[in-house]
DRENLO-179921 format. One record per residue (C-alpha): residue number from 0; z, y, x. Coordinates in pm, 1 decimal. Each point is the difference from the previous one (the first is absolute). Example, Ala and Ser with C-alpha at 12.3 -4.5 7.8 and 13.67 -1.06 7.14 Angstrom:
! residues 2
R    k        zz        yy        xx
R    0     780.0    -450.0    1230.0
R    1     -66.0     344.0     137.0
! end
This chain:
! residues 543
R    k        zz        yy        xx
R    0   -3669.1    -571.0    2829.3
R    1     284.6    -113.1    -226.4
R    2     234.2    -290.1      64.8
R    3     -47.3    -313.6    -208.0
R    4     344.9     -13.2    -158.5
R    5     124.6     -41.0    -354.8
R    6      53.2     331.0    -176.7
R    7     336.9     -94.4    -149.3
R    8     175.2     286.6    -176.1
R    9     334.4     118.1     138.0
R   10     208.0       0.5    -318.1
R   11     356.4     -86.0    -102.8
R   12     -94.9    -313.3    -190.7
R   13     -26.5    -233.5     304.9
R   14     335.5     131.3     120.9
R   15     162.2     -94.6    -331.4
R   16    -177.6    -337.0     -17.8
R   17      90.2     -93.4     357.8
R   18     371.5      34.8     -77.0
R   19     -43.0    -223.2    -306.2
R   20    -213.0    -266.3     170.2
R   21     188.8     -29.8     328.4
R   22     355.4     113.3     -72.9
R   23      49.8     -73.2    -368.6
R   24     354.1    -133.7      47.2
R   25     135.7     298.4     196.7
R   26     242.2     237.1    -170.3
R   27      -4.0     353.2    -129.9
R   28     362.5     106.8     -58.2
R   29     116.8     305.4    -195.3
R   30     348.0     131.5     -67.7
R   31      -7.1     124.0    -358.1
R   32     252.6     136.7    -248.4
R   33      23.6    -350.7    -148.1
R   34      43.8    -183.4     331.5
R   35    -218.4    -145.5     274.9
R   36    -349.6     -90.5    -113.5
R   37    -191.6    -259.1     199.5
R   38    -348.9    -128.3     -42.5
R   39    -291.0    -113.6     216.4
R   40    -347.9     117.4      94.4
R   41    -133.4    -255.4    -248.5
R   42     199.4     172.5    -273.7
R   43    -112.7     338.5     131.1
R   44    -368.9     -94.3     -15.0
R   45      22.7    -134.7    -353.8
R   46     186.1     311.1    -115.9
R   47    -266.0     224.8     158.0
R   48    -256.9    -182.8    -216.5
R   49     210.8      47.5    -312.4
R   50      50.8     365.1      88.3
R   51    -373.4      61.3      39.0
R   52     -73.4    -167.8    -334.7
R   53     277.6     199.7    -166.1
R   54    -121.3     332.1     137.1
R   55    -354.2     -83.0    -109.5
R   56     137.6     -58.3    -351.4
R   57     153.7     350.4      17.3
R   58    -344.1     138.2      73.8
R   59      14.1      36.1     379.2
R   60    -346.5     -15.0     154.5
R   61    -146.9      16.9     346.6
R   62      90.5     331.0     164.8
R   63     280.2      87.2    -245.7
R   64     324.4     120.6     152.1
R   65     322.7    -189.9     -71.0
R   66     317.3     187.4      91.7
R   67     315.3    -168.2     130.1
R   68     340.8     164.0     -26.7
R   69     224.7    -257.3     156.2
R   70     229.5    -122.1     276.7
R   71     -93.4    -259.4     262.6
R   72     -16.4    -338.4    -174.0
R   73    -200.8    -318.0     -57.9
R   74    -157.1     165.2    -305.1
R   75    -110.5     302.6     198.2
R   76    -162.0    -241.9     247.5
R   77    -193.9    -153.6    -290.8
R   78    -127.2     345.9     -87.1
R   79    -102.0      61.6     362.1
R   80    -245.1    -290.3     -23.7
R   81     -68.5     -75.0    -366.0
R   82    -116.9     353.4     -84.9
R   83    -245.6      60.9     287.8
R   84    -131.1    -357.5       2.0
R   85    -110.9      41.5    -363.7
R   86    -191.2     310.7     109.8
R   87     247.2     261.7    -122.9
R   88     198.2     240.3     220.5
R   89     376.1     -30.9      50.6
R   90     156.8     346.6      13.1
R   91     356.6      -0.7     133.3
R   92     200.8     289.3    -145.8
R   93     284.0     144.8     206.2
R   94     316.3     -32.7    -209.9
R   95     166.9     289.0     186.7
R   96    -250.1     270.7     -86.7
R   97      79.5     291.0    -230.4
R   98    -113.7     -29.8    -362.6
R   99    -273.6     260.2      44.3
R  100    -146.2    -173.6     305.6
R  101      19.6    -340.9    -165.6
R  102    -184.1     121.2    -310.1
R  103    -262.5     169.6     217.2
R  104     -62.6    -318.5     202.4
R  105     -30.0    -228.2    -304.1
R  106    -242.7     238.4    -171.1
R  107    -197.0      70.0     317.5
R  108     -43.6    -371.9      67.0
R  109     -68.5     -64.9    -370.1
R  110     228.9    -302.2     -15.6
R  111     -71.3    -220.3    -302.9
R  112     308.8    -222.3       9.6
R  113     336.2      55.8     170.8
R  114     217.9    -298.1      91.8
R  115     363.2     106.3      34.8
R  116     337.1    -152.2      89.2
R  117     239.7      24.2    -293.9
R  118     263.8     191.5     198.5
R  119    -258.6     273.1      69.4
R  120    -107.5      59.3    -361.3
R  121     204.4     317.0     -31.7
R  122    -200.4     160.4     281.2
R  123    -327.0     -42.3    -193.1
R  124     124.5      83.1    -350.6
R  125      18.3     380.9      49.4
R  126    -367.1      22.5     105.2
R  127    -153.2    -259.6    -235.9
R  128    -147.9     263.7    -230.5
R  129    -174.4     165.7     297.4
R  130    -189.5    -311.1     106.5
R  131    -358.5      29.2    -119.5
R  132    -153.0    -338.1      89.9
R  133     282.0    -258.2     -19.8
R  134     -48.5    -248.2    -283.8
R  135     284.6    -248.3      68.3
R  136     331.1     -24.0     183.3
R  137      83.2    -350.1     123.2
R  138     373.3     -48.4      61.1
R  139     141.2    -237.9     262.3
R  140     355.3    -108.9     -82.9
R  141     222.9    -309.1      -9.1
R  142    -197.3    -302.6    -122.8
R  143      99.8    -112.2    -349.8
R  144     179.2     323.8     -79.2
R  145    -123.5     232.4    -277.7
R  146    -189.7     311.0     101.9
R  147     235.7     289.0      73.8
R  148      -6.2     293.2    -239.2
R  149    -243.4     269.9     112.6
R  150    -187.2     296.5    -143.5
R  151    -315.6     -96.8     190.0
R  152    -292.0     -87.8    -230.2
R  153    -200.7    -325.4      -2.0
R  154     252.6    -202.7     197.0
R  155     -80.7    -356.1     110.5
R  156     233.7    -255.2     159.8
R  157    -127.4    -112.8     343.0
R  158     108.9    -363.2     -27.1
R  159    -131.7     -27.3    -355.3
R  160    -331.7     141.6     118.2
R  161     -25.3    -266.9     271.0
R  162     134.0    -287.8    -210.3
R  163    -274.8      35.5    -256.2
R  164    -281.6     -26.7     254.4
R  165    -180.8    -272.2     191.4
R  166      87.5     -28.7     370.6
R  167    -369.3     -50.8      77.1
R  168    -184.0     326.2      36.5
R  169    -367.2      39.9      83.3
R  170      51.0     218.8     306.1
R  171    -311.8     214.6      43.6
R  172    -202.2      29.1     317.2
R  173      94.4     343.2     129.7
R  174    -167.3     225.3     253.2
R  175     228.7      86.5     290.2
R  176     -45.9     375.7     -42.2
R  177     124.6      -6.9    -358.7
R  178     332.2     175.8     -54.8
R  179     305.3    -227.7      10.9
R  180     306.0     226.1      11.3
R  181     103.8     359.6     -27.5
R  182     293.1     202.1     135.9
R  183      81.1     369.3      -5.6
R  184     163.7     206.0     269.5
R  185     358.5     109.1     -61.0
R  186    -115.3     350.8     -91.7
R  187     233.0     216.8     209.6
R  188    -244.6     290.5     -43.8
R  189    -221.4      33.9    -306.6
R  190    -105.2    -292.2    -214.3
R  191       5.7    -347.7     159.8
R  192    -335.0    -118.7     135.0
R  193    -149.1    -339.7     -75.2
R  194    -109.9    -261.3     254.0
R  195    -233.2    -262.2    -150.1
R  196      -1.3    -319.4     207.3
R  197    -282.4    -252.2      -2.7
R  198      33.9    -377.6      23.1
R  199    -157.1      28.1     344.5
R  200     251.6     256.3     127.3
R  201     301.4    -206.9    -114.3
R  202    -156.1    -317.9     141.1
R  203     -54.7     155.7     343.5
R  204     340.2     170.4      -3.7
R  205     165.8    -333.3     -83.7
R  206    -198.6    -183.1     268.2
R  207     114.4     252.0     257.6
R  208     358.4     -42.0    -123.8
R  209      -9.4    -370.6      75.9
R  210     -54.1      65.1     371.5
R  211     275.2      24.7     258.8
R  212    -105.7     356.3      86.1
R  213      78.7     105.3    -357.9
R  214     260.1    -159.3    -228.2
R  215     -25.4    -329.3     186.4
R  216      66.8    -210.2    -310.0
R  217     -37.2    -377.1       6.5
R  218      16.9    -270.4    -266.7
R  219     349.9     -92.2     120.3
R  220     140.7     343.6     -85.5
R  221     225.7      69.3    -296.2
R  222    -110.2     349.2     -97.2
R  223     215.9     247.0    -191.6
R  224    -198.2     322.4     -54.7
R  225     241.3     285.1     -64.3
R  226    -270.8     264.9       0.2
R  227     -39.0      63.0    -374.1
R  228    -299.4    -170.1    -156.5
R  229     -56.7     330.6    -178.9
R  230     -46.7     171.3     338.8
R  231    -328.1     -61.0     186.6
R  232     -17.1    -366.7    -104.4
R  233     325.8     -76.4     181.4
R  234    -186.4      68.0     326.9
R  235    -234.2    -287.7     -89.2
R  236     262.6    -265.7      83.2
R  237     -21.7    -186.0    -334.7
R  238    -374.7     -49.0      53.3
R  239      32.7    -124.7     357.8
R  240     300.7    -220.5     -82.4
R  241    -181.0    -161.4    -296.3
R  242    -316.0     -59.9     202.6
R  243     203.5    -174.9     270.3
R  244     213.0    -194.6    -246.7
R  245     333.6     146.9     110.3
R  246     309.7     -49.1    -208.1
R  247      63.2     338.5    -164.6
R  248     328.7     156.9    -107.5
R  249      30.2     297.2    -237.1
R  250     308.4     204.4     -84.6
R  251     -98.8     213.7    -306.7
R  252     251.8     287.1     -19.7
R  253     266.3    -180.4     208.5
R  254     -36.6     209.1     314.2
R  255     356.2      62.2     115.1
R  256      91.0    -118.8     353.2
R  257     213.5    -284.1    -135.8
R  258    -281.8    -120.2    -226.2
R  259    -247.7      -0.8     288.6
R  260     233.1    -168.1     247.9
R  261      72.4    -275.1    -252.7
R  262    -368.9     -62.6     -69.6
R  263     -81.4     -15.4     371.6
R  264     283.0    -247.1      53.9
R  265     -57.1    -220.1    -305.7
R  266    -381.0     -16.4       8.3
R  267     -23.1      -2.3     382.5
R  268    -230.0     301.4       3.0
R  269    -187.4      39.7     328.0
R  270    -205.6     310.3     -69.0
R  271      59.3     315.0    -197.5
R  272     -92.0     368.8      11.9
R  273     104.6     337.0    -135.8
R  274      97.7     356.1      77.4
R  275     263.2      60.9     273.2
R  276     259.9     118.4    -253.5
R  277      21.4    -350.4    -147.8
R  278      56.0    -160.0     338.1
R  279     256.5     257.9     105.8
R  280     194.7     -93.9    -311.9
R  281     -22.6    -372.6      72.6
R  282      95.6      53.3     365.1
R  283     313.6     191.5     -97.2
R  284      83.9    -255.8    -268.0
R  285     -13.4    -283.0     253.6
R  286     254.3     180.8     216.8
R  287     270.3     -91.3    -251.5
R  288    -146.0    -288.5    -203.9
R  289     -76.4    -351.7     121.5
R  290    -353.9    -112.6     -86.0
R  291    -230.5    -229.8     194.0
R  292    -331.7     175.9      57.9
R  293     -94.2    -214.0     299.4
R  294    -316.8    -121.4    -175.2
R  295    -144.6     351.9      11.0
R  296    -248.6      61.4     281.8
R  297    -192.6     320.3     -75.4
R  298      34.3     320.1    -205.4
R  299    -290.1     247.0      -3.0
R  300     131.4     345.8     -95.9
R  301    -196.4     304.0    -112.6
R  302      -0.1     295.6    -235.1
R  303     203.1     192.7     256.6
R  304      77.2     -59.6     365.6
R  305     261.1    -257.6      92.7
R  306     243.2     119.4     263.1
R  307      17.7    -180.8     329.8
R  308     365.4     -67.5     -83.1
R  309    -104.4    -199.6    -307.6
R  310    -259.9    -198.6     195.2
R  311     245.9     -84.0     276.1
R  312     288.0     -85.3    -235.3
R  313    -198.1    -260.9    -194.7
R  314    -131.9    -161.5     315.3
R  315     324.9      -7.3     194.5
R  316     238.8     -78.8    -285.5
R  317    -215.5    -224.1    -219.2
R  318    -300.3    -109.6     208.1
R  319    -242.1     163.4    -245.4
R  320    -313.1     184.2     110.5
R  321     -39.5     336.1    -177.4
R  322    -363.8     108.4      22.3
R  323    -120.4     352.3     -63.6
R  324    -288.0      20.4    -245.7
R  325    -199.1     301.5    -113.6
R  326    -255.1      47.8    -271.8
R  327     -91.4     189.8    -315.5
R  328     -92.4     -63.9    -361.2
R  329    -351.7      99.4     102.9
R  330     -11.8    -289.7     251.3
R  331     104.7    -292.6    -226.2
R  332     241.7      88.1     189.2
R  333      56.4    -145.1     351.6
R  334    -145.0     203.4     286.3
R  335     200.7    -130.3     294.1
R  336     297.2    -206.4     110.4
R  337     197.0      27.3     321.5
R  338      18.4    -306.0     221.1
R  339      18.3     -44.2     375.5
R  340    -309.9     -94.5     196.5
R  341      27.8    -323.9     195.8
R  342      64.6     164.0     336.3
R  343     275.0     220.3    -143.6
R  344     242.3    -283.1     -72.7
R  345     117.2       2.1     362.9
R  346      64.8     373.2      -2.3
R  347     358.3     133.8      17.1
R  348     176.5       9.5    -334.9
R  349       5.9     379.8      -8.0
R  350    -379.2      18.8      33.0
R  351     -60.2    -269.8    -261.3
R  352     213.6     172.2    -263.0
R  353    -170.6     330.4      80.2
R  354    -334.4    -163.0     -83.1
R  355     133.9    -157.7    -319.1
R  356     120.7     337.9    -125.1
R  357    -365.7     102.2     -48.3
R  358    -187.3     -63.8    -324.3
R  359    -226.2    -237.6     189.6
R  360    -351.2    -120.6      73.5
R  361    -275.4      34.2    -257.1
R  362     -59.4    -301.3    -224.5
R  363    -302.8    -219.8      69.5
R  364    -192.5     168.7    -279.2
R  365     103.6     363.4      62.4
R  366    -125.9     260.4     247.6
R  367     199.7     307.3     108.8
R  368     -78.8     341.5     143.4
R  369     183.4     332.5      43.4
R  370    -141.0     343.8     -76.5
R  371     137.2     348.9      54.3
R  372     -19.2     286.2    -250.9
R  373    -348.4      94.1     123.8
R  374    -126.1    -356.7     -44.8
R  375      -6.8     -84.2     370.4
R  376      69.3    -365.9      78.4
R  377     313.1     -37.2     213.7
R  378      67.7    -243.1     285.5
R  379     229.1    -300.3     -16.8
R  380     246.4     130.0     255.9
R  381     326.1     -30.5    -194.1
R  382      40.4     378.5       7.0
R  383    -285.8     154.0    -197.2
R  384     110.0      25.5    -363.1
R  385    -251.8      34.6    -279.0
R  386     -76.5    -115.8    -351.9
R  387     -43.9    -375.9     -19.3
R  388    -333.7     -99.8    -153.2
R  389     -87.0    -358.5     -95.5
R  390    -288.3    -215.3    -117.8
R  391     -52.6    -365.0     -85.4
R  392    -105.6    -243.8    -274.2
R  393     327.3      36.8    -190.8
R  394      20.1     379.8      25.9
R  395    -115.3     193.7    -307.7
R  396    -332.9     182.3      11.6
R  397     112.5     242.3    -272.6
R  398     275.9      44.6    -255.8
R  399     -54.7    -132.2    -350.5
R  400    -162.1     264.4    -219.2
R  401     161.4     284.3     195.9
R  402    -161.4     313.5     139.8
R  403     261.6      10.7     278.2
R  404    -201.7    -266.4     181.8
R  405    -215.7     278.2     140.1
R  406     267.6     130.1     236.6
R  407     135.8    -338.1     107.8
R  408    -283.0    -138.7     212.8
R  409    -181.2     112.3     315.5
R  410    -311.3    -181.7     126.3
R  411     101.9    -322.6    -170.2
R  412     362.9      16.3     118.3
R  413     295.9      33.6    -238.6
R  414     235.7     287.0      90.5
R  415     354.4    -135.3     -34.7
R  416     198.4     323.8      24.4
R  417     223.6    -165.3     261.1
R  418      40.5     158.8     341.8
R  419       4.6    -265.2     272.0
R  420     -46.9     -80.7     365.7
R  421    -165.2    -310.5     146.4
R  422      92.2    -111.9     350.7
R  423    -239.1    -154.2     256.2
R  424     105.0    -349.4    -112.8
R  425    -111.2      84.5    -356.1
R  426     346.9      29.5    -155.6
R  427       5.0     257.1    -277.4
R  428     310.7     206.8     -71.6
R  429      39.8     214.8    -308.7
R  430     130.3     339.8     102.3
R  431      25.8     140.9    -351.4
R  432    -182.7      81.2    -318.6
R  433    -199.8     319.5      41.6
R  434     201.3     159.2    -280.6
R  435     338.5    -107.4     142.6
R  436     -19.4     129.8     357.5
R  437     210.4     300.9      97.0
R  438    -186.4     294.0     155.3
R  439     254.3     198.2     198.7
R  440    -116.4     304.0     192.9
R  441    -354.9    -137.7       3.3
R  442     108.4    -340.9     134.2
R  443      -1.5    -323.1    -201.2
R  444     312.9    -215.1     -32.2
R  445     -21.2    -357.9    -129.0
R  446     253.6     -73.6    -272.5
R  447     -66.2    -375.1      33.1
R  448     100.1      -3.5     368.7
R  449     321.9     186.6     -77.4
R  450      81.1    -233.9    -290.2
R  451     -51.1    -311.8     208.8
R  452     219.9     138.2     277.1
R  453     277.9      90.2    -243.6
R  454     -12.0    -342.8    -165.1
R  455      49.1    -155.9     342.3
R  456     362.1     121.5     -21.3
R  457     216.1    -295.0    -103.0
R  458     185.8     210.3    -256.4
R  459    -312.8     137.0    -169.8
R  460    -157.5    -197.6    -285.0
R  461    -286.0     237.5     -88.0
R  462    -125.7     337.5     115.0
R  463    -270.1     229.5    -137.2
R  464    -119.0     318.1     168.4
R  465    -176.4     283.2    -183.5
R  466    -123.1     348.5      81.8
R  467     192.4     299.7    -132.1
R  468    -110.0     360.0      34.5
R  469     124.5     211.7     288.6
R  470     -37.4     379.5      38.4
R  471     -94.2     -20.5     368.6
R  472    -155.6    -340.8      62.2
R  473    -174.7     -45.8    -338.3
R  474     145.9    -349.3     -45.8
R  475     284.6    -197.9     148.3
R  476     104.3    -366.0     -48.6
R  477     294.3     -88.2    -222.3
R  478     146.2    -353.4      11.4
R  479     146.9    -182.0    -301.9
R  480     215.9    -292.4     112.5
R  481     143.8    -298.2    -190.4
R  482     289.5    -171.6     175.3
R  483      20.4    -373.8      54.2
R  484     249.4    -131.2    -261.6
R  485     153.1    -227.8     263.7
R  486      62.2     289.9     237.1
R  487     360.2      63.3     101.2
R  488     -70.1     313.8     204.2
R  489    -250.5     232.7    -169.4
R  490    -208.1     187.6     257.2
R  491      40.4     372.1      50.0
R  492    -284.4     248.2      23.3
R  493      69.9      22.8     370.9
R  494     -39.9    -374.5      52.9
R  495    -334.0       1.6    -182.9
R  496    -119.0     290.3     214.7
R  497     108.3    -189.6     311.4
R  498    -197.4    -305.8    -115.9
R  499    -318.0     197.5     -66.0
R  500      21.8     196.8     325.1
R  501     -77.8    -323.7     186.0
R  502    -358.5      -0.2    -124.4
R  503     -71.8     344.8    -148.9
R  504     -16.7     354.4     128.7
R  505     265.3     232.8    -135.1
R  506    -250.5     201.8    -207.3
R  507    -107.1    -318.3    -180.9
R  508     349.1     -87.9    -126.8
R  509     106.9      58.7    -361.9
R  510     187.6     325.7     -45.3
R  511     245.6    -167.2    -235.4
R  512     114.4    -344.1    -117.9
R  513     108.3     -54.7    -359.5
R  514     179.9    -320.8     -94.1
R  515    -104.9    -127.6    -344.3
R  516      77.8    -302.0    -217.5
R  517    -364.5    -102.1     -34.4
R  518    -353.0     117.1      68.2
R  519    -240.2       9.9    -296.9
R  520    -284.2    -251.7      15.5
R  521    -350.0      -2.7    -141.4
R  522    -122.2    -270.1    -236.8
R  523    -101.0    -210.4     301.5
R  524     325.7      36.3     193.7
R  525     -90.6     279.8     242.7
R  526     216.4     306.3      57.8
R  527    -103.0     248.4    -268.9
R  528     -35.6     309.8     214.8
R  529    -158.5     191.3    -286.1
R  530     333.0     -25.7    -184.6
R  531     197.7      82.6     314.8
R  532    -210.5     307.3      72.7
R  533      59.0     123.0    -356.1
R  534     375.4     -62.6      29.0
R  535      31.0     189.2     328.3
R  536    -268.7     265.8     -42.5
R  537     261.2     278.6       9.0
R  538     214.0    -157.2     271.8
R  539     102.6     243.1     273.3
R  540      24.0    -153.1     346.3
R  541     338.2      93.2     158.9
R  542     -42.9     244.8     284.1
! end
C-alpha cells in the first residue's frame, strides 16, 4: 500500500522561488573590484530568468553542461540556480587546477559554455585551443565597462547577455533525478573524477543543512560562505541560505584576514565557513588589529582538521563556536558535523573540548561504517581504526563516465579512503588518509594526530607530518612546522618533543622537525603531502 500524498518533485526551482516570494527585499552583498554591490532576492530572481533566456539563445538545452570559472559572488549565485532550473547542468571549475587537469575536466564534462570572471581570463587563454566542445565564453566584469582584451574566441559580455533578455522565463517542470550540478575531485592522483549531482541530492543535502544538527542556519543569519563556490558547491551553503532567505555576503578574491574581518564587522555576519588556514590567519590578525566580530556565532571548518587550540581560542576570546565538519566531493559534500549532545553540556570543559575535536556525528542523511583491509566490519569502540565507508541519498552511486567507479564501492557503500575510528557515542574521528599514514616497523602512525598535537603549541601556526624512508624501520615520520608570526619565542625541537610525549609513545614521535616558511596546499586548501613527499623523498633522518 502506498501513501496518498502529492508526488512533488524535489528540485531547485521551489528553493529559488521561495526566496523571491517570501524574502524579496533581503540583500545579497558582494565585494567586487569596483566596490560593494548590493541587490535583493527580487533582483536575483529576475536576473536568473534573464540568464536562462540568454543561455537558451546561446544554444544551451536541457542536460547541457555550463562551466563556471569564477570567485564567490552574486553572479555565481545566479548561475547556481539559473542554470539547473532551466534543465542544464552547472559545472563549477576549480580555478586553482593545473592547465592539463582543467582542460581534461572541461573536455570530459563536454562543457558547452564557460562563464568566467574577467580577472581569471588569463588562466583559460592557454588551453582555449584544447577545448573541444566549448562554443562561447561569457565574461563577467565591471558593469558598463568594455570587454577586456582576450584571445578567447566567441566572447560574450555577461551583463549584455542578461540585459537583452526578458526576466520572465518559462521554467520547465523537471524530474528530481535529473542532473543539476557537477564537480570534480581535486585530482591529487590521476585525472580528477566527476561527481554528478541530481536536483534531489542537492535538495536533501540543503534540507539537512537547515537543521541544528548540521549547519543550523536560520532566516535571521547573515551568511558569508568562504568555501569557494568552485569547490563542492561551497559546501551547499548558498543553496540552503537562499532557500531560507538569509542575507548573503560574498567576498570574490578579497580573502585576506583584514578583508574578512572588515566584512564581518560591517555586514554583521553571523555565519561563515572555510578551511582552518583561513581562520588561523584571521585569529592572528585580530591579535593586533581592532575589529568587532561580535555578530559572528558559528564557523564550520573542514578540508583539514582544526586544532583544539583554534577551537578554544575562538570560543574563549571571541565567543564564536568553531564546528568541525567533514565530507567529500562525492557526498555533495557534508557527511558529518561535530556538536555536543544535550547531556554533554554539563560535562567538564576538558571533556567537552575533547569531544569537539572529533569530526563529528553523521548527518541526518548519511550512514557510516568502518571496515578493515579484509572487509570485516569494525566495532564503534573509539579504538578500532578502519576505512570509513558511507552511503546516503546525496552520496554518489558512481563517478561520471569513469571506469574507476568499479573499485570505489562495496555492497552499495562508497569507500572514502579515509582511515577513521567511531566511538560508542557515534563520534567519528579521521585518523588519516590511507595513503598518508606512516608504517614504521609494521606499526601504523597517524600523521593527523601528530599534526593536531603540534598545532596545539601556541607558537606553531601549521604543521604537516609525512613519511620518509628509513633503512631499519621502513618509514619514519618527519614534521614540517610553520611558526606563528606573532610568536616571540620560537619553540625548539626539544619543546615539541616534550609536548608530544604527553600523548604519544616515543616510537610514534617524528624523528626530526624542520621549520619552514609555508606548507604547500592543494587546490582546495589541504596540505599537499604529495608535493611534500616529492620534496623530501631523499631526506635522511638524523641518527
